[in-house]
VMD Tcl script that draws the C-alpha trace (Angstrom):
set ca {
  {93.89 75.15 112.84}
  {95.74 78.38 113.58}
  {97.05 78.59 110.02}
  {93.59 77.92 108.56}
  {92.01 80.63 110.71}
  {94.83 83.03 109.76}
  {94.19 82.38 106.06}
  {90.48 83.00 106.56}
  {91.33 86.21 108.43}
  {93.55 87.39 105.58}
  {90.87 86.62 103.01}
  {88.20 88.42 105.03}
  {90.41 91.43 105.78}
  {91.15 91.76 102.08}
  {87.45 91.60 101.21}
  {86.66 94.15 103.91}
  {89.31 96.51 102.55}
  {87.93 96.05 99.04}
  {84.38 96.98 99.99}
  {85.62 99.71 102.31}
  {87.60 101.20 99.45}
  {84.56 101.09 97.19}
  {82.41 102.84 99.79}
  {85.10 105.46 100.46}
  {84.91 106.52 96.83}
  {81.41 107.85 97.47}
  {81.39 108.69 101.20}
  {83.73 110.21 103.82}
  {86.20 107.77 105.35}
  {85.02 108.47 108.91}
  {81.43 107.63 107.95}
  {82.42 104.41 106.20}
  {84.66 103.31 109.07}
  {82.09 104.07 111.78}
  {79.08 102.52 110.07}
  {81.00 99.39 109.11}
  {82.07 99.01 112.75}
  {78.44 99.32 113.85}
  {77.51 96.56 111.40}
  {80.27 94.41 112.88}
  {78.99 95.08 116.39}
  {75.52 93.88 115.40}
  {77.05 90.72 113.92}
  {78.73 90.04 117.26}
  {75.30 89.63 118.85}
  {75.00 86.42 116.82}
  {78.62 85.24 116.86}
  {79.48 85.61 120.56}
  {76.84 83.12 121.85}
  {77.78 80.63 119.13}
  {81.48 80.63 120.02}
  {81.04 81.02 123.77}
  {83.96 81.94 126.00}
  {84.73 83.70 129.27}
  {83.88 87.45 129.33}
  {86.68 88.28 131.77}
  {87.66 91.86 132.58}
  {91.08 91.22 131.03}
  {89.60 89.99 127.76}
  {87.32 93.02 127.50}
  {90.11 95.46 128.45}
  {92.59 94.02 125.96}
  {89.86 94.03 123.32}
  {89.06 97.68 124.06}
  {92.71 98.63 123.59}
  {92.83 96.68 120.33}
  {89.62 98.34 119.15}
  {91.01 101.83 119.72}
  {94.29 100.92 118.03}
  {92.44 99.43 115.05}
  {90.12 102.42 114.61}
  {93.02 104.86 114.82}
  {95.03 102.70 112.40}
  {92.27 102.89 109.79}
  {91.99 106.67 110.09}
  {95.77 107.15 109.82}
  {95.98 104.69 106.91}
  {93.25 106.40 104.90}
  {94.76 109.79 105.71}
  {98.11 108.58 104.40}
  {96.52 107.10 101.28}
  {94.64 110.33 100.64}
  {97.57 112.69 101.10}
  {100.45 110.75 99.63}
  {101.53 108.17 97.09}
  {99.74 104.81 97.30}
  {102.93 103.11 96.09}
  {104.64 104.32 99.27}
  {101.87 103.93 101.85}
  {100.50 100.48 100.99}
  {103.71 98.41 101.11}
  {105.14 100.28 104.12}
  {102.01 99.80 106.24}
  {101.54 96.17 105.17}
  {105.16 95.23 105.86}
  {105.20 97.00 109.23}
  {102.01 95.26 110.35}
  {103.61 91.89 109.55}
  {107.25 92.46 110.49}
  {106.72 93.94 113.98}
  {104.80 90.90 115.36}
  {107.41 88.60 113.79}
  {110.23 90.42 115.59}
  {108.30 90.47 118.88}
  {107.39 86.79 118.60}
  {110.96 85.70 117.94}
  {112.30 88.00 120.68}
  {109.91 86.53 123.25}
  {110.96 82.96 122.61}
  {108.75 81.59 119.83}
  {110.67 79.00 117.85}
  {108.98 78.05 114.56}
  {110.45 75.24 112.49}
  {113.17 76.29 110.00}
  {110.83 75.65 107.07}
  {108.24 77.94 108.67}
  {110.83 80.69 109.12}
  {111.68 80.45 105.43}
  {107.95 80.74 104.75}
  {107.76 83.85 106.94}
  {110.57 85.50 104.99}
  {108.92 84.58 101.69}
  {105.58 85.90 102.96}
  {107.11 89.27 103.90}
  {108.47 89.55 100.37}
  {105.05 88.63 98.98}
  {103.33 91.32 101.05}
  {105.65 93.97 99.66}
  {105.11 92.80 96.07}
  {101.32 92.46 96.23}
  {100.95 95.86 97.91}
  {102.77 97.67 95.11}
  {100.55 99.90 92.97}
  {101.28 100.06 89.29}
  {101.46 103.24 87.23}
  {98.14 105.12 87.38}
  {95.95 105.41 84.35}
  {96.00 108.67 82.38}
  {92.62 109.72 83.80}
  {93.43 108.59 87.33}
  {96.76 110.23 88.12}
  {95.47 111.65 91.39}
  {95.54 108.20 92.97}
  {99.34 108.13 93.03}
  {100.11 111.82 93.35}
  {101.67 113.48 96.36}
  {99.31 116.03 97.92}
  {100.77 119.57 97.84}
  {102.36 120.42 101.18}
  {102.84 116.76 102.14}
  {106.43 115.55 101.91}
  {107.36 112.01 100.93}
  {108.89 111.62 104.39}
  {105.57 112.55 106.03}
  {103.74 110.05 103.84}
  {106.28 107.37 104.75}
  {105.90 108.10 108.47}
  {102.10 107.99 108.26}
  {102.25 104.63 106.49}
  {104.67 103.34 109.11}
  {102.42 104.61 111.93}
  {99.38 102.90 110.40}
  {101.30 99.64 110.07}
  {102.55 99.90 113.64}
  {99.00 100.41 114.91}
  {97.76 97.41 112.92}
  {100.64 95.39 114.41}
  {99.56 96.56 117.86}
  {96.15 95.01 117.23}
  {97.84 91.69 116.43}
  {100.00 91.85 119.56}
  {97.05 92.68 121.81}
  {94.83 89.90 120.48}
  {97.72 87.47 120.93}
  {97.66 88.22 124.68}
  {94.02 87.19 125.09}
  {93.46 83.90 126.90}
  {92.43 80.94 124.77}
  {89.09 80.58 126.58}
  {87.98 84.18 125.95}
  {86.05 83.30 122.80}
  {85.04 86.43 120.89}
  {84.51 88.57 123.98}
  {87.63 90.65 123.21}
  {85.82 91.84 120.09}
  {82.93 93.04 122.25}
  {85.41 95.16 124.18}
  {86.90 96.35 120.89}
  {83.58 97.61 119.54}
  {82.51 99.14 122.86}
  {85.66 101.26 122.63}
  {85.97 101.92 118.89}
  {82.39 102.94 118.07}
  {82.18 105.80 120.63}
  {85.68 106.91 119.59}
  {84.64 107.10 115.93}
  {81.40 108.88 116.87}
  {83.54 111.50 118.62}
  {85.75 111.81 115.54}
  {82.65 112.23 113.37}
  {81.32 114.97 115.66}
  {84.65 116.82 115.72}
  {85.00 116.62 111.94}
  {81.29 117.34 111.43}
  {80.86 114.23 109.31}
  {77.27 113.30 108.45}
  {76.57 109.69 109.37}
  {73.72 108.91 107.00}
  {74.87 106.44 104.31}
  {75.10 107.93 100.85}
  {73.03 106.74 97.95}
  {74.12 103.30 96.81}
  {76.69 102.77 99.58}
  {74.58 101.05 102.24}
  {75.05 97.49 100.94}
  {78.74 98.08 100.34}
  {79.25 99.36 103.89}
  {77.32 96.37 105.27}
  {79.57 94.01 103.29}
  {82.63 95.84 104.59}
  {81.42 95.52 108.18}
  {80.57 91.83 107.85}
  {83.93 90.88 106.34}
  {85.86 93.07 108.77}
  {84.18 91.47 111.78}
  {84.61 88.02 110.27}
  {88.31 88.74 109.84}
  {88.68 89.85 113.45}
  {86.83 86.76 114.67}
  {89.10 84.46 112.64}
  {92.14 86.40 113.89}
  {91.22 85.93 117.55}
  {90.62 82.21 116.96}
  {93.92 81.94 115.06}
  {95.94 83.46 117.89}
  {94.25 81.04 120.27}
  {95.70 78.07 118.42}
  {98.81 79.30 116.59}
  {102.14 81.09 117.04}
  {102.20 84.90 116.87}
  {104.97 84.84 114.24}
  {103.04 82.59 111.85}
  {99.51 83.91 112.43}
  {100.53 87.56 112.07}
  {102.44 87.11 108.83}
  {99.75 84.98 107.17}
  {96.98 87.36 108.26}
  {98.99 90.21 106.73}
  {98.67 88.63 103.29}
  {95.26 90.35 103.03}
  {96.34 92.63 100.11}
  {96.30 89.51 97.92}
  {92.57 89.04 98.56}
  {91.87 92.70 97.82}
  {93.87 92.46 94.60}
  {91.99 89.38 93.38}
  {88.59 90.97 94.11}
  {89.59 94.17 92.35}
  {90.54 92.11 89.30}
  {87.41 89.92 89.30}
  {84.79 92.51 90.26}
  {86.20 95.76 88.86}
  {88.40 94.29 86.12}
  {91.35 96.31 87.43}
  {94.73 95.52 85.92}
  {97.12 93.32 87.86}
  {100.76 94.28 87.27}
  {103.51 91.73 86.76}
  {104.96 92.63 90.15}
  {101.60 92.02 91.83}
  {101.07 88.74 89.97}
  {104.52 87.64 91.10}
  {103.52 88.60 94.64}
  {100.44 86.37 94.46}
  {102.56 83.40 93.39}
  {105.13 84.10 96.09}
  {102.33 84.38 98.69}
  {101.04 80.95 97.70}
  {104.53 79.49 98.10}
  {104.83 81.10 101.54}
  {101.58 79.58 102.73}
  {102.65 76.13 101.51}
  {106.00 76.40 103.31}
  {104.38 77.46 106.59}
  {101.71 74.77 106.29}
  {104.35 72.09 105.70}
  {106.02 73.06 108.98}
}
mol new
graphics top color blue
foreach p $ca { graphics top sphere $p radius 0.5 }
foreach p [lrange $ca 0 end-1] q [lrange $ca 1 end] { graphics top cylinder $p $q radius 0.2 }
display resetview
């Protein structure tokens, strides 16, 4: 079941990123991030009793650390995307978030079947391919342009930092006991929401949803929380190496939604990445 939950997490993360990206086109990133997290916290009121679990101090503390890491990761990621080239930030952050847990898992003694390891390698390649952004349209060149005063090295480091923080979330959730249920997510929201409120106050960001963005932010929050719930359940029944790399295939879900809903163009490299991702999942599932 760990692989199934990881696939559901990847799909939900991708959908959350899609709706978050839509909302961020019309509202400040801090506002979108904070309000979507509040929506997720409200959803927990329903999910936690359904799943059950032990609300231990350790589960809540680990969840709080993961919540802070996740909130900071989103802010750094959006900062990197806004100040530098998307074609640099997206693949670097996605690969880091997948590769670091793989290295840690193997170093700490996890021993997936050889076929699964081949699938992991194929999945890492797929993440890099799917995350690539094609050439920008003539009227949209700002999406892939380096912000004046921001070096390519700085952009690369920001993308790497974001990916490392996302990987930290994976590593923390992997250390939660199997009987914790979704209580780690309660700790995560108790920590992340006040942190983002503080960021909003410091940056003087208005928190009222903009016109037409409320439903999009709600969708973002629902999918993001769903993804986190599936991720916690996946780590409870699967290896870190396999769960982390499959969950990191979320750019594929975002890409498909962008194509279906917004009719955005899918490049040959991205299409190849989707096919490679499917092969990776099959290989890991066969193991």
